[in-house]
BAROMI-599286 format. One record per residue (C-alpha): residue number from 1; x negated, y negated, z; residue in one letter. Coordinates in steps of 0.02 Angstrom, whole numbers, plus 50000, padded with zeros to 5 digits. Each point is the difference from the previous one (the first is absolute). Last residue first. Layout:
BEGIN
- NUM,X,Y,Z,a
...
% end
This chain:
BEGIN
- 584,50232,48670,48900,g
- 583,49986,50087,49836,i
- 582,49816,50056,50004,p
- 581,50030,50046,50200,s
- 580,49823,50016,50089,k
- 579,50035,49880,50135,e
- 578,50178,50038,50009,a
- 577,49957,50179,50029,a
- 576,49917,49969,50147,r
- 575,50167,49916,50080,e
- 574,50103,50116,49923,k
- 573,49916,50140,50062,l
- 572,49983,49943,50177,q
- 571,50194,49965,49999,e
- 570,50018,50194,49934,i
- 569,49879,50090,50115,g
- 568,49826,50038,49979,i
- 567,50009,50168,50069,r
- 566,50162,50054,49899,h
- 565,49922,49921,49840,c
- 564,49847,50114,50013,y
- 563,50101,50133,50016,d
- 562,50089,49973,49871,g
- 561,49860,49981,49901,f
- 560,49913,50163,50044,g
- 559,49862,49991,50128,e
- 558,49863,50122,49960,g
- 557,49853,49902,50100,d
- 556,50065,49838,50042,q
- 555,50093,49873,49887,r
- 554,49929,49822,49989,e
- 553,49945,49948,49840,d
- 552,50086,50109,49892,h
- 551,50171,50003,50103,w
- 550,49983,49816,49981,l
- 549,49972,49986,49828,v
- 548,50148,50123,49972,f
- 547,50100,49898,50110,l
- 546,49969,49841,49883,p
- 545,50056,50101,49857,q
- 544,50163,50055,50060,l
- 543,50095,49844,49965,t
- 542,49906,49977,49824,a
- 541,50060,50157,49962,p
- 540,50175,49977,50049,i
- 539,50003,49833,49891,d
- 538,50082,50061,49835,k
- 537,50147,50103,50108,v
- 536,50048,49846,50082,n
- 535,49961,49990,50190,v
- 534,50170,49972,50093,n
- 533,49930,50036,50182,q
- 532,49804,50033,50052,a
- 531,49946,50114,50129,y
- 530,50148,50108,50051,i
- 529,49928,50141,50113,t
- 528,49970,50182,49975,n
- 527,50069,50157,50106,l
- 526,49886,50121,50060,r
- 525,49976,50176,49987,t
- 524,49985,50008,49807,n
- 523,49803,50086,49995,s
- 522,49945,49873,49900,w
- 521,50036,49854,50139,d
- 520,50133,49852,49982,g
- 519,49927,49819,50009,g
- 518,50083,49918,49849,v
- 517,50173,49941,49936,h
- 516,50021,49892,49851,v
- 515,50184,49935,49982,n
- 514,50039,49987,49817,y
- 513,50074,49894,49877,l
- 512,50009,50035,49816,d
- 511,50192,50010,49999,r
- 510,50052,49997,50190,s
- 509,49934,50056,50151,r
- 508,49909,50160,49947,g
- 507,49883,50090,50133,v
- 506,49829,50016,49958,f
- 505,49878,50115,50131,g
- 504,49835,50011,50025,v
- 503,49889,50129,50104,d
- 502,50137,50116,50037,g
- 501,50171,50009,50077,m
- 500,50116,49854,49964,y
- 499,50031,50022,49816,p
- 498,50072,50189,50030,r
- 497,50043,50013,49814,a
- 496,50186,49999,50042,c
- 495,49987,49863,50112,g
- 494,50168,49919,50011,n
- 493,49914,49828,49986,p
- 492,50031,49985,49819,c
- 491,49889,50029,49835,g
- 490,49877,50109,50090,t
- 489,49802,49999,49990,m
- 488,49877,50092,50085,r
- 487,49819,49993,49982,f
- 486,49857,50121,50092,s
- 485,49830,49957,50017,l
- 484,49867,50144,50001,k
- 483,49827,49921,49959,e
- 482,49917,50030,49830,n
- 481,50054,49824,49936,d
- 480,49915,49934,50138,l
- 479,49849,49917,49922,g
- 478,50060,49816,50010,l
- 477,50035,49975,49824,a
- 476,50064,50182,49999,r
- 475,50123,49932,50116,l
- 474,50058,49862,49883,n
- 473,50015,50113,49863,n
- 472,50113,50130,50104,e
- 471,50096,49849,50037,l
- 470,50029,49954,49818,i
- 469,50055,50178,49965,t
- 468,50117,50028,50144,v
- 467,50092,49844,49956,v
- 466,50033,50050,49824,d
- 465,50042,50172,50061,p
- 464,50131,49940,50129,l
- 463,50112,49907,49883,a
- 462,50098,50126,49910,r
- 461,50025,50128,50151,e
- 460,50036,49844,50105,a
- 459,50102,49860,49947,e
- 458,50111,49883,50095,a
- 457,50173,50006,50082,v
- 456,50028,50170,49989,a
- 455,50158,50071,50072,l
- 454,50094,50049,49856,g
- 453,49844,50109,49957,c
- 452,49988,50020,49796,t
- 451,49911,49855,49939,p
- 450,49902,49971,50115,l
- 449,49958,50091,50156,a
- 448,49908,50160,49959,p
- 447,49921,50025,50165,c
- 446,49808,49948,49984,a
- 445,49831,50099,50057,m
- 444,49823,49978,50011,a
- 443,49855,50102,50070,y
- 442,49931,50079,49834,r
- 441,50051,49811,49919,y
- 440,49821,49963,50060,a
- 439,49924,50103,49868,g
- 438,50105,50123,49909,a
- 437,49835,50081,49930,d
- 436,49940,50048,50177,k
- 435,50125,50126,50021,p
- 434,49921,50109,49861,d
- 433,50143,50095,49903,t
- 432,50025,49880,49870,a
- 431,50154,50035,49863,i
- 430,49949,49939,49828,g
- 429,50116,50118,49938,f
- 428,49851,50120,49922,e
- 427,49933,49962,50166,q
- 426,50139,50095,50082,l
- 425,49964,50166,49896,r
- 424,49816,50001,50031,a
- 423,50007,49973,50189,e
- 422,50139,50136,50008,i
- 421,49890,50129,49881,a
- 420,49868,49965,50114,s
- 419,50091,50038,50167,r
- 418,50088,50153,49938,q
- 417,49864,50121,50063,e
- 416,50019,49952,50166,a
- 415,50167,50056,50011,p
- 414,50129,49844,50023,i
- 413,50122,50002,50146,d
- 412,50044,49817,50003,v
- 411,50014,49851,49876,l
- 410,50032,49862,50107,l
- 409,50063,49840,49972,i
- 408,49998,49809,50052,n
- 407,50137,49884,50072,q
- 406,49903,49971,50169,q
- 405,50117,50118,50094,g
- 404,49927,50137,49887,t
- 403,50110,50109,49874,l
- 402,49943,50191,50007,r
- 401,50016,50103,49836,i
- 400,49955,50194,49969,n
- 399,49896,50028,49849,p
- 398,50088,50078,49846,q
- 397,49839,49997,49887,f
- 396,50062,49967,49823,e
- 395,50172,49912,50047,k
- 394,49922,49894,50155,v
- 393,49862,49952,49891,v
- 392,50108,49942,49848,t
- 391,50136,49913,50120,r
- 390,49840,49913,50084,l
- 389,49942,49940,49824,g
- 388,50171,49945,49944,t
- 387,50030,49885,50158,k
- 386,49807,49935,50009,l
- 385,49982,49951,49822,q
- 384,49871,49883,50026,r
- 383,49941,49834,49888,t
- 382,50157,49969,49924,e
- 381,50120,50043,50123,t
- 380,50087,50161,50074,d
- 379,50092,50005,50156,k
- 378,49995,50074,50169,l
- 377,50010,49853,50147,r
- 376,49961,50027,50158,g
- 375,49920,49814,50032,n
- 374,49859,50048,49890,e
- 373,49971,50192,50003,i
- 372,49844,50065,50067,h
- 371,49975,50197,49966,l
- 370,49974,50129,50139,g
- 369,49922,50150,49940,l
- 368,50037,50163,50108,f
- 367,49875,50154,49998,w
- 366,50024,50181,50041,n
- 365,49902,50094,50147,g
- 364,50141,50040,50097,d
- 363,49950,49838,50121,a
- 362,50003,49891,49851,q
- 361,49860,49910,49910,e
- 360,50016,49821,49949,h
- 359,49968,49910,49852,w
- 358,50046,49818,49985,g
- 357,50137,49901,50106,l
- 356,50064,50059,50167,h
- 355,50053,49825,50055,h
- 354,49938,50031,50171,d
- 353,50040,49871,50133,v
- 352,49859,50011,50118,d
- 351,49962,50001,50201,h
- 350,50164,50034,50068,f
- 349,50038,50023,50186,h
- 348,50147,50062,50101,v
- 347,49993,50013,50173,e
- 346,50113,50151,50074,s
- 345,50175,49951,50040,p
- 344,50081,50057,50159,d
- 343,50101,50185,49990,s
- 342,50173,49987,49989,l
- 341,50127,50037,50125,t
- 340,50140,50104,49969,y
- 339,50198,49997,49971,g
- 338,49965,49945,49820,l
- 337,50139,49861,50009,r
- 336,49936,49937,50166,e
- 335,49832,50015,49948,e
- 334,50020,49883,49849,v
- 333,50116,49865,50079,q
- 332,49853,49990,50152,q
- 331,49860,49981,49859,r
- 330,50099,49854,49928,f
- 329,50005,49920,50175,w
- 328,49807,50036,50028,p
- 327,49968,49937,49830,i
- 326,50070,49837,50014,g
- 325,50185,49929,49963,r
- 324,49962,49854,49897,e
- 323,49861,50060,49902,e
- 322,50065,50186,49987,v
- 321,50151,49953,49956,v
- 320,49932,49863,49851,y
- 319,49885,50142,49953,k
- 318,50151,50093,49949,m
- 317,50059,49902,49860,r
- 316,50148,49903,50003,a
- 315,49953,49821,50018,h
- 314,50018,49957,49824,r
- 313,50153,50086,49979,r
- 312,50084,49895,50149,n
- 311,50157,50081,50077,t
- 310,49958,50193,50000,r
- 309,49848,49958,50111,d
- 308,49915,50164,50053,g
- 307,50061,50079,50161,y
- 306,50100,50156,49958,d
- 305,49928,50054,49846,r
- 304,49821,49952,50043,q
- 303,50035,50106,50153,v
- 302,50052,50148,49881,t
- 301,49846,49968,49903,i
- 300,49889,50034,50155,i
- 299,50087,50157,50040,t
- 298,49976,50059,49811,e
- 297,49830,49957,50008,a
- 296,49969,50108,50170,v
- 295,50111,50155,49942,q
- 294,49893,50004,49826,l
- 293,49833,49994,50105,v
- 292,50034,50100,50142,q
- 291,49925,50172,49924,e
- 290,49827,49907,49953,v
- 289,49989,49940,50167,t
- 288,50036,49813,50050,v
- 287,49881,49871,50079,d
- 286,50094,49828,50050,a
- 285,50022,49830,49952,f
- 284,49864,49901,49947,p
- 283,50065,49830,49913,n
- 282,50039,49966,49805,a
- 281,49941,49838,49943,l
- 280,50129,49864,49951,r
- 279,50045,49880,49856,p
- 278,50118,49857,50040,f
- 277,50182,49969,50015,t
- 276,50084,49881,50135,e
- 275,49891,49857,49923,k
- 274,50100,49994,49856,k
- 273,49909,49868,49900,g
- 272,49934,50125,49855,h
- 271,50080,50161,50048,t
- 270,49915,50152,50058,s
- 269,49949,50181,49950,g
- 268,49845,50103,50057,m
- 267,50066,50125,50124,g
- 266,49938,50095,50148,g
- 265,50096,50062,50164,g
- 264,49931,50171,50043,i
- 263,49834,50078,50025,v
- 262,49996,50208,50010,a
- 261,49849,50090,50048,t
- 260,50014,50176,49917,f
- 259,49977,50165,50036,g
- 258,49882,50143,50019,v
- 257,49940,50011,49812,l
- 256,49841,50141,50006,e
- 255,49827,49934,49925,e
- 254,49931,50027,50167,n
- 253,50126,49868,50080,e
- 252,50106,49906,49890,i
- 251,50135,49852,50061,r
- 250,50077,49929,49856,a
- 249,50045,49834,49998,v
- 248,50212,49990,49974,f
- 247,50056,49816,49956,g
- 246,50189,49965,50037,i
- 245,50075,49828,49952,d
- 244,49837,50001,49876,q
- 243,49892,49846,49984,t
- 242,49872,50061,50133,f
- 241,49971,50176,49903,t
- 240,49927,49918,49843,d
- 239,50022,50151,49891,v
- 238,49807,49999,49963,c
- 237,49957,49987,50186,n
- 236,49867,50118,50004,d
- 235,49914,50052,50181,g
- 234,50115,50131,50026,p
- 233,50126,50036,49856,y
- 232,50152,49903,50004,a
- 231,50192,50035,49980,v
- 230,50109,49854,49954,g
- 229,50188,49963,50026,i
- 228,50113,49865,49946,k
- 227,50160,49959,50044,f
- 226,50134,49878,49895,k
- 225,50120,49878,50087,r
- 224,50138,50028,50137,p
- 223,49989,50178,49971,l
- 222,50157,50097,49928,y
- 221,50165,49928,50023,t
- 220,50110,50141,49993,q
- 219,49899,50110,50121,g
- 218,49795,50015,49968,y
- 217,49963,50157,50121,m
- 216,50161,50122,49962,p
- 215,50034,49925,49831,e
- 214,50125,50116,49937,i
- 213,50062,50042,50165,t
- 212,50185,49986,49995,e
- 211,49993,50044,49817,e
- 210,49925,50169,50061,e
- 209,50149,50026,50123,e
- 208,50130,49985,49877,e
- 207,49917,50134,49877,s
- 206,49904,49935,49844,s
- 205,50015,50031,49819,a
- 204,49877,49910,49892,v
- 203,50077,49872,49879,k
- 202,49945,50011,49816,e
- 201,49871,49924,49889,n
- 200,49889,50129,50056,d
- 199,49823,49912,50009,i
- 198,50021,49805,49993,w
- 197,50150,49960,50085,i
- 196,50044,50159,50098,e
- 195,49827,50032,50075,h
- 194,49992,49814,50036,y
- 193,50178,49987,50088,a
- 192,49973,50163,50110,k
- 191,49940,49887,50143,s
- 190,49856,50084,50096,k
- 189,49888,49844,50000,p
- 188,49823,50062,50002,a
- 187,49907,50009,50172,l
- 186,49951,50176,49993,h
- 185,49957,50007,49824,l
- 184,49892,49855,50024,a
- 183,49916,50061,50177,l
- 182,49971,50171,49914,k
- 181,49906,49940,49848,h
- 180,49888,49885,50113,a
- 179,49959,50139,50119,i
- 178,49946,50117,49857,d
- 177,49888,49861,49920,q
- 176,49915,49989,50181,i
- 175,50005,50187,50000,q
- 174,49911,50002,49845,a
- 173,49854,49890,50096,q
- 172,49994,50110,50138,a
- 171,49934,50137,49901,r
- 170,49839,49902,49970,s
- 169,49942,49851,49919,s
- 168,50012,49934,49816,v
- 167,50160,50014,49952,p
- 166,50036,49824,49983,a
- 165,50176,49923,50022,p
- 164,50014,49919,50168,c
- 163,50185,50002,50023,a
- 162,50143,49899,49972,m
- 161,50171,50041,50037,v
- 160,50118,49925,49857,n
- 159,50156,49889,50091,r
- 158,50095,50043,50163,n
- 157,50159,49913,49961,v
- 156,50068,49834,49964,d
- 155,49985,50012,49820,g
- 154,49857,50063,49886,c
- 153,49903,50161,49964,a
- 152,50146,50052,50100,a
- 151,50051,50140,49847,l
- 150,49889,49980,49865,t
- 149,49954,50178,49988,s
- 148,49877,50124,49925,l
- 147,50038,50172,49943,l
- 146,49954,49979,49819,s
- 145,50192,50011,49972,e
- 144,50028,49861,50141,n
- 143,49892,49874,49891,i
- 142,50099,50067,49847,s
- 141,50172,49964,50088,h
- 140,49940,49826,50049,i
- 139,49950,49945,49834,t
- 138,50158,50078,49911,s
- 137,50114,49904,50123,h
- 136,49891,49822,49988,i
- 135,50015,50009,49817,d
- 134,50165,49898,49963,g
- 133,49939,49883,50121,k
- 132,49833,49942,49915,l
- 131,49849,50061,50078,i
- 130,49853,49873,49992,g
- 129,49885,50049,50123,h
- 128,49968,50171,50074,l
- 127,49917,49995,50164,q
- 126,49893,50145,50075,f
- 125,49953,50031,50179,s
- 124,49842,49983,50120,q
- 123,50074,49872,50105,r
- 122,49905,49844,49912,t
- 121,50081,50066,49835,t
- 120,49923,50077,49852,i
- 119,50103,49925,49857,r
- 118,50037,50076,49836,m
- 117,49979,49910,49829,t
- 116,50117,50027,49839,h
- 115,50138,49887,50040,n
- 114,50115,50132,50065,g
- 113,50135,50107,49917,y
- 112,49887,50142,49893,r
- 111,49837,49937,50021,e
- 110,50022,49974,50198,s
- 109,50079,50149,49998,l
- 108,49869,50111,49919,d
- 107,49864,49941,50112,d
- 106,50112,50035,50154,q
- 105,50017,50179,49913,v
- 104,49821,50039,49994,l
- 103,49953,49950,50170,y
- 102,50134,50127,50059,q
- 101,49919,50121,49891,e
- 100,49817,49973,50045,a
- 99,50060,50000,50191,t
- 98,50048,49877,50110,l
- 97,49933,49936,50180,a
- 96,50012,49825,50045,g
- 95,50009,50043,50201,g
- 94,50200,50020,49960,p
- 93,50035,49961,49820,i
- 92,50166,49908,50013,r
- 91,50021,49941,49828,s
- 90,50057,49810,49963,r
- 89,50091,49939,49859,i
- 88,50015,49820,49943,m
- 87,50142,49945,49907,f
- 86,50041,49878,49865,q
- 85,50106,49834,49989,y
- 84,49962,49887,49841,a
- 83,50107,49854,50072,k
- 82,50165,49977,49896,e
- 81,49990,49898,49844,t
- 80,50054,49817,49982,g
- 79,49845,49962,49879,a
- 78,49927,49882,50149,a
- 77,50025,50115,50118,k
- 76,49919,50131,49906,r
- 75,49855,49889,49964,a
- 74,49989,49966,50180,q
- 73,49996,50171,50077,r
- 72,49892,50091,49874,a
- 71,49851,49995,50113,d
- 70,50117,50042,50140,r
- 69,50025,50169,49929,d
- 68,50126,50064,50121,e
- 67,50013,50127,50148,q
- 66,50130,50113,50063,q
- 65,49877,50117,50140,y
- 64,50000,50171,49988,m
- 63,49987,50146,50106,g
- 62,50167,50077,50056,h
- 61,49985,49900,50173,f
- 60,49980,49849,49872,k
- 59,50154,50053,49904,i
- 58,50105,49930,50162,l
- 57,49949,49815,50006,q
- 56,50023,49988,49814,v
- 55,50171,50087,50001,q
- 54,50056,49863,50133,d
- 53,49956,49853,49861,e
- 52,50054,50077,49859,t
- 51,49898,50113,49883,f
- 50,49925,49941,49835,r
- 49,49996,50020,49806,p
- 48,50181,50026,49977,t
- 47,50100,50136,49915,d
- 46,50080,50088,50164,q
- 45,49955,50168,50023,q
- 44,49859,49975,50111,l
- 43,50113,49885,50098,e
- 42,50126,50135,50041,e
- 41,49868,50110,50074,v
- 40,49914,49876,50103,i
- 39,50177,49944,50075,q
- 38,49936,50043,50171,g
- 37,49922,50162,50038,h
- 36,49861,49958,50125,l
- 35,50087,50069,50155,y
- 34,50184,49972,49945,n
- 33,49947,49806,49944,s
- 32,50099,49904,50144,e
- 31,49889,50006,50126,i
- 30,49843,49973,49886,k
- 29,50081,49842,49933,i
- 28,50040,49948,50175,h
- 27,49816,50016,50055,e
- 26,49969,49916,49840,v
- 25,50095,49832,50044,k
- 24,49917,49971,50158,s
- 23,50071,50056,50168,g
- 22,50160,49946,50091,e
- 21,50119,49902,49891,g
- 20,50136,50131,50013,p
- 19,49962,50110,50143,g
- 18,49822,50118,50004,l
- 17,50042,50144,50117,g
- 16,49907,50123,49885,l
- 15,49835,49938,50047,i
- 14,49963,49973,50167,t
- 13,50157,50054,50112,k
- 12,50042,50137,49872,e
- 11,49818,50058,50001,t
- 10,49967,50010,50183,t
- 9,50154,50102,50028,s
- 8,49967,50118,49854,k
- 7,49812,50023,50063,d
- 6,50077,50043,50163,q
- 5,50119,50118,49957,d
- 4,49861,50097,49876,p
- 3,49901,50013,50163,t
- 2,49843,49889,50005,s
- 1,49827,50077,49987,m
% end
């Protein structure tokens, strides 16, 4: 690994030497923030519903986004009143693992301060929506009292570390979860700002030497953009490994964890009309031992810290460094800093994306139950009291909890004698435990989009259920309703629900208009491709119907929808579909 003096020299030359007008505005906000302190405390004390622009950038590092209720925008504008500001607060939950007590704290906060819902993210976290500025401190303070944190759940740092959540295998599975927790702790910002603002409300004393090295890895400007890591179990790509900045795929021999194969340079975000931005799959990088994981991850991050684009934030993810400089260059940089040579990567093969739904026996003889949660939104409706039912079961039976990368929830460590009682309790609230009851939506997910996300240009969470219902009926008419077929929708091209992976992706272009992507694969190892642009949401089923018919008529044995589309190719699909299209 490079010496401290070398690191300091590199840092000064690359990120701390930004002069006037150099780097994006956000870079200078970070530099001037005094390691994420900024004016957050002062603005919390002001009797206003929002933060100013600079502080909006800084509070992300503390785990929140300033948002507004965009449904109310026009009425409030007409009335001459201020926007309906609110905040989304996201917890950092490595591997999606939390206790019953921690779950109940999140539930209580959502009722006390939020909009009475909780949302499971595609990175195995909880988001609380509708928090008002005056309740932020109480919310974050309570989350920390439960021994969770919101630090680095957002911002230009390493985000929540994903890991396969299911406790079904050997001791190696628990080690994978442990690695995720160690990575999250090791790569978290070291600034005391978070502790001072949200936990103790007073400055933590530190020596002059400590102040100089307050962020020994990140530096004053942290990373150019967000950074994502996922830890996968062999064969099961439930964490979408190739979409991560770093994916660690476990290597297991004789049920023992012997190391990981690292893949680097993945990322989903892009910008419409900006060719320099694109989704990208990670490349094989190196094999590492269990003991090397933390050091290798940190060193990869320092390369991104020093070479990531700090002028154009749309082009700032590590995937662009990997794409433009190549794996050999990147590996050389990492090895020079490590001071040793890495082993060549083993081949990585995934045969499935296990959603871990239904009842499963654990390695220790206990059981876990995976419940499908539509778009990850825990809420009560007239037909199903999902949120109340889960609260009741968690209080009564005290299972541990795992959140999945598909926005579902696992109740784990359940003794066999409790299974029937839990089943009966859930049924009282209309909560199904059979994964088949979710129908085609079992393999669908969407980002929140409107009305809260400021980046959304189209609906997602509120639009996808109706679309999938029609698609499911069309598939059923062809006898294809029992096939595995994934649908992912986002309200913008940033890709939070990873729409560029899987069988079918819908990416918002503007209100009610979407690009339709097809041709990925079930195990999420191949990007899909744009098939049709600017499709009105009401025309999506008719756009896909000819492809479903072709798949039904021409598929090879066991061939999935995405594999069929990829084999035929987009241009051939368009030609053949035009002959069968009901709207063409």
